[in-house]
N, C-alpha and C positions, 0 to 999 in steps of 0.2 A: 381893760381889766384882764388880769391873768387867770389861768385855769384855777390856781389856788384861791383867788378871790371869788370866783364863781362857786367853787365848792364850799367856801366858808359861808356864803349866803344861801347855799342849798339850791342853786340854780342849775338845772339840767337842760341845756338848749334843745336836746333831742326831744325831751318830754314836752317842753314849751311848744315846739313846732308841731308835735303830734296833736296836742290839744287844739291849737289854732287850726291845723289842717282839717280836723274832723268838724270843727265848729263852722267853718266857711266852705265846706265841701259843696261844690256846685254854685257857689256865690262869689267866686274870685279866689285868688291864691296869694299867699304871702310872697312878696317879691324878693325880700332879702332880710336876713337876720344877722346882726353883727354884735360883738361885745363892745361895751362902752364903759367908761369909768363908773357910771351909775348902775350898770347891770346889762341886760340883754335888750337890744333895740330891734324892733321888727318894723319893716316898711311894707305897707299894703297897697294894693292897686286901687282900692276904693274905700270910701268912708264906711259903707255898709259892712264890708268885710272887717274893717278895723273895729267897728262897733260890736259885731258878733264875737270877734275874738276877745275883746275886752270882757264881755259878759261871761264867756266860757272860762277864761283864765281867772277871773275874780271868783267864780263859783267853785273852782278847784282850790282856791286859797292863795293865789299869788297876789302880791302888791303890784298894781298896774297903774301907770300914769301916762298922760299924753305930753310928751316933751315939747316945750316951746309952743304949746297951743296947737300943734299940728294935729289935724284930724285923721290922717292916714298913717300915723306912726304911733307905736306903743313902746313904753319902756317898762320892763319887768325888773324890779329892784330887789325883790326878796319875797318873803312869805308874810301874810297878814294874819296875826293871831286870832282876831275876831272872825275873819272869814273862815279860817280853819275850824274854829269852834262851831260856827254855823253849819259848816259842811258835815262835821261829825254828828250833829243833832239830826240833820236831814238823812244821813246815811243810816243811822239807827232806826229811823222811822221806815225807810225803804226796806231795810233788812227785816223788820217786824212784819211788814206787809207781805213780803215774799215768803217768809217762813210760815205765816198763818194761812196762806192761801196757795198751796202748792199745785192745785188742780185748776186754777183760774185759766191759765194759758190753754190747757187741753180743752176746757169747756168752750172757750171762745173760738179756737181753731175748728172744733166740730161744728159750732153754730155757723161759722163762716162757710164751711163746706155745705151745710144744709141750706144756706141762704142763696146758693147759686141758682139762677133761674132755670126752669126746666128746658132742656134742649141746648143749654149753653155748652160751649166746648169744655170738656173735662180738664180740670187743673190738676197737675201732678201734686202728690202729697208734699214733695220737696218745696214747691212754690209756696204753699200755705205755711210751711214751717219756716221758710226763709223770711217770709213777711212777718211772721210772729216774732222771730228773732230780732228783726230790725225794729219793730214797734216796741218790744220789751227793752231793748238796748236804748232806744231813744227816750223811753219813759224814765229809765234810770238816770240817763245823762241830764234830762231836764230837771230832775228833782234833786240830784246830789252830785252833779258834775260828771264830766267825761272821764272815762277810764282810758289811760294811755300807758304804753311801756315806759319804764323809768329805770334809771341806774340806782340800785339800792344803796350804793356806797356814797351817793351825794346827799348829804343831810346838813341842814343849816346848823351853824355853830350855836345859835340860841337854843338852850336846852328845852325850853317850853315848846317852841315851834318844832324842834326835832321830835319830841314825844307826840305832838299832835299829828305831824306828818306820818310818823310810823303807824299811828292808829288809823289814819285814813287809808293807808295802803293795805293794812290788814283787813279793813272792812271792804275795800275794793275786791280783794281776793274772795272773801266770804260771799259778797253779793254776786260776783261772777259765778261762783259755784252754785248758788241757789238759782240763778238764771238758767244755767245749763240743766239743772234738775227739772225746772219748769218745762224746758224744751224736750227733755227725755220723756217726761210724762205725756206730753202732747204727741210726740213721735210714736209712742206705744199705743196711745188711746185711739188715734185716728184710724189706723188700719183695723183695729179691733172693732170699732164702730161700724166701719164699712162692711165687715164680715157679719156682725151680729144683726144688722138691720135687715138682712135677708131672712132672718128667722123670727123677728119680733118687731114691735113698733119702734119708730125712730127714737122716741123718748127713752124707752126701756133700754135700747141699744146704747144710747149715749150714757145713761147712768151706769150700766154694767161695764162699759169700756173704760170709763173714767175711774170707776171703783177698782177694777183690776189693775189699771195702770198706776193708780195711787199706791196700791200694795207694793208694786215693784219699786216705786219711789221711796217708800218708807224702808224697805229692805236695803235698797241702795244707799240711802242716807245713813242707816245704822252701820252698814259695813264701812262706809267712808269715815264716819266719826270714830269708829273703833280702831281704824288703822291710822288715824291722824290725831295724836293727842291734842294738838292745838286747835283742831276744828271745833269741838263742842264748847271749849272754853271761850273761844273768840265769839261764837254765836251768842252765848249767854251774856257775855260782857257787853256786846253791842246791842242786845235786844231789849235794853231797858226802855221803859216808857209804855204807854197804853198799847194794847194789842187788840185788834178787831176780833170778832167772833170767828171761830174756826170754821172751815168749809165742810160741807157734807159731801156725799159721794159725787155729786155733780158740780162741786166747787162753790155752791151757794149756801152759806151758813146763815143767811138772813141779814148780814151786815152790809155796810156800804162798799167794801172792796170789790165784790163781784159786780155790783151795779155800776160802779165807776169803771171797772174793767171792760164791761161790754160797751160802754160809751166810747171806748177807744176805737171801735170798729164802726165806721159810718153806716154800714148796712144794718147794724143791730141797734143803732141809737134810737130809731123810731119805735122799736118794740120792746126795749129794755128800760126798766125804771132806773133813773139815776138819782144822785143825791141833790140835784138842783142845778140851776144854770151855772153856778160858780164852778161846778165840777168839770165844765166844758171849757173853762177859760185857760188858754195856753199861756205858758210863761213867756214874757217878753224881755228883751235885753234891758229895758228901762225900768223893770220892776226890781224889787229886792232880790238878792241872790237866791233866796229860797222861799218857798211858800210857807206860810204859817199854818195852813190847814193840813189835815192829814191826807196824804195822797193815796191813790189806789192804782195798782198796776193797770196799764193800758189806758190810763186817763190822759 
């Protein structure tokens, strides 16, 4: 297959390898990727790695097959319209959750800090925030696919899939922006809490720290939207569908997102109410590409 053929099908080998690399990180590596008449063929070192890569690529929207019945090889032939539509629906739900609960991450980071046993070695703020970033990024990937660098000039010739793919990439940018805002609120709230707890109770310090950090979040969001004309339009267009109740100063508006959020941290699961056993069920490669229930961050 020539470079022109790859572009006509909208196949970006670098993007494909980035998605598979993130999917199988620590569980094997892709041995070799080559172009073939049918598309891009990838050889893996284990069946498990091939299975995880298949789930990740399908979730992103690729058309994936197993050539010749081989269990360690994959063939990516193009884009799947149904999978792209499913991903768009899942991305809108994730976007709605992140938009409605901007202080969830800050609340959980502070609770994680508070849950450290007395006398335990102090953990630097950066460690908690790094862990928060990894968990939030993993939650997004589990529910609406891995975000990976791509060549914006490579678009499938099929008009419908081209439009779907452009929409998913716009939503990736919006979700990435909201994720960064979550982390900025947490990064602002944690040191505020540590300072305020010396003057008042832990609960009051937490509420005040998150409230102040949330004000900074809203100001930052307003400035960002006003400086980027595409920002607010993209958010409104992608945010269709049911929205959970908005959070209060401590990030808990009484709805399920915060309860599900806290369930993502094992140390908090025993003391935080969740929406039920189903909220703790992880996605598996053999399940449908996307969950039909409404997800919550940190789930």
